[in-house]
N, C-alpha and C positions, 0 to 999 in steps of 0.2 A: 504494500500500500504506500502510495506517495505521501509526502508531507502535506500537500494540498488536500488530498482526500481525507487525511486524519483531521486536519483543521476544519474542513467542511463538516465532517461527522460531529465534531465538538460544537460547531456553530448550530447545526440543526438540533442537536441534543439540548443545547441551551434554549433555543427558540421553542422547542417542545415544552420545556419546563415553564417558560415565560407565558405560554398560552393556557396554563392551568389556572384554576380559581386561586387567586392570591390568598395565601394563608401565612400567618406570622411565622410558622416553623421554617419556611423557606423564603418567603418574600420579606427579606430583612436587609440590614445594612450590607452584609457580605454580597448578597445577590445584586443589590443595586450598584455596589462598587464594581462588580464584574461587568454589569451593563454599561456603566460609565466608561470603564476601561475599553470595552469593546467599541463604543462610539468614538472614543479618542483615537483608537487604531484606525478607524474609518475616516478620521479627520473631520468628525462632526463636532462643531463647537458647542459647548455646554449651553450657551445662550440661544442656540438654534432650536433646542427642544425644551419642552415644559416638563422637566424632570428634576426633582429635588435630589440633593446629595445624600439624604438620609430618609429612612422610612419612619415617619412619625405615625402615631395612632390615627390621626386625621387623614394622612395620605393613604394609609392602608385601607381605611374605611371608604375613602373616595374611589379608590381603584376597585374595591369589592362591589360597591354600588354600581359603578359604571359597567363592570364586567357582567354583573347580574342583569342589568337593564339591556345590555347589548346581546348577550349570548344565552341567557337562561330563562328569564321571566320578565320581559318588558311589557308595559301596558300600552296599547291594547293587545300587542303581540310581541313576540321576540323580534328585535330589530334585525339582528344579523346572526341567524343560527349557524354555528360553525360546522356544518355538514354539507359535503359536496352534493349529495342527492337533493337537497332543498333547492339548489340553484340550477341544477341540470334537469332533474325530474319533476320538481315542484312539490315533492313530498319526501318525508323522512324514511330512510332505510329502504330505498327503492332500487331500481336497476343499477344506478351508479354505485351504491353500496355493495351490491352483488359483484359487480365487475371489479371493484377495488378489493373486495375480500378474495376473489379468485386470483387477482394479481399477487396479493400477499402470499397466498398458499403456494403459488407457482415459484415463489422466491424464498420459501421457508420462513415466512414471518407468521408467528402464531398470534391470532386475534381472538382466541377463545375467551380471554379475559376482558375484551373490549365489547361493549354493546354495539357500537356502530363503527365500522371500519373506515368510514369516510369523514370521521371527526378530524378537525384540524390538528389536534395534538397527536393523534394516532398516526396521521400521515407524516408529520414532522419526525416522529420517532422512527418510522419506517425509513425515511430519508437518511436519518442519522446512521442507522445500521447499514444501509446500502452504500453510503459513501465509504464505509469500512470494507464492505465485502465485494461490491460490484458497482463501480461508479456509473457504468453504462446503464444499469437498471435504474439507478437514481435519476439519471437524466431522462430516461424514457418515462418514468413515473411522473416527473415534474411536467413534462410536455403533454402527456396523454391524459393523466388523471388529476393532476393538481391545478395547473394553471387554468383549465377551462372553467372551473368554478371559483377559484380564488380571486380572480380579477374582479368579478362582481362583488364578492364578499368584501374585498379590500376597499373598494370604492364606497360601499355602504358604511363600513366601520370608520374610515377616515372622515366621512361626512358627519357621522353621528356620535363618535367618541367624545367624551367630555374630559378625559384625562390624557395628558401627554404620554403617560406610560403605555397605554394601549395603542395609541397612534404610532409611537416609536417601534413597538414590537411588530406591528403589522407592516410598517415601512421596511423594517429589517428583513422580514420574511419575503416581501416583494423584491427587495434588492437582491437577496441571495438566490431566489428562484429565477429571476430574470437574468442575473449574471451567469448562471449555469447554462441557460438556453442560448444566450448570446455567444458564450464561449464555444458551445457545441456547433453552432451555425457557422462561426468563423473558421473552425477547424475543418468542417465538412467540405 
């Protein structure tokens, strides 16, 4: 495995964690420090993003409320369900979920513990593993199964998110998935 593949695996693993419901056990000063370090490496200035340097109880609550409103239980409906099938099929756990589940099985990814294979976090976890095991599979997954729904999801989240944290995470996912496609197209 190349150094770039290892780094991408770590990036996607971090992004998978960043898309989970924020809980104090992991959404803490150490996690935020890694995010700030990550942004600095990408040469994103701190004043360009609305992201504090520490996790205060108020900041944690603000992110939890925004996360819930966007992805779990918004009124009158969930604003941005983090499931590919919602954007492609118009319903949860539909054809897109089946196709994604089949793709995972073909590449040895166990989804028996996951309710829905097309959930954003699950897809990022899969990408993290594939950058370690077979980078070509990761690229294929991004192009065929991830980007077709993520682009619409991204636009909704960026328009509706009220916290800079959620916006930054979605922009990072967008950056790294587009970067991979652009690299593949340039090499082809």
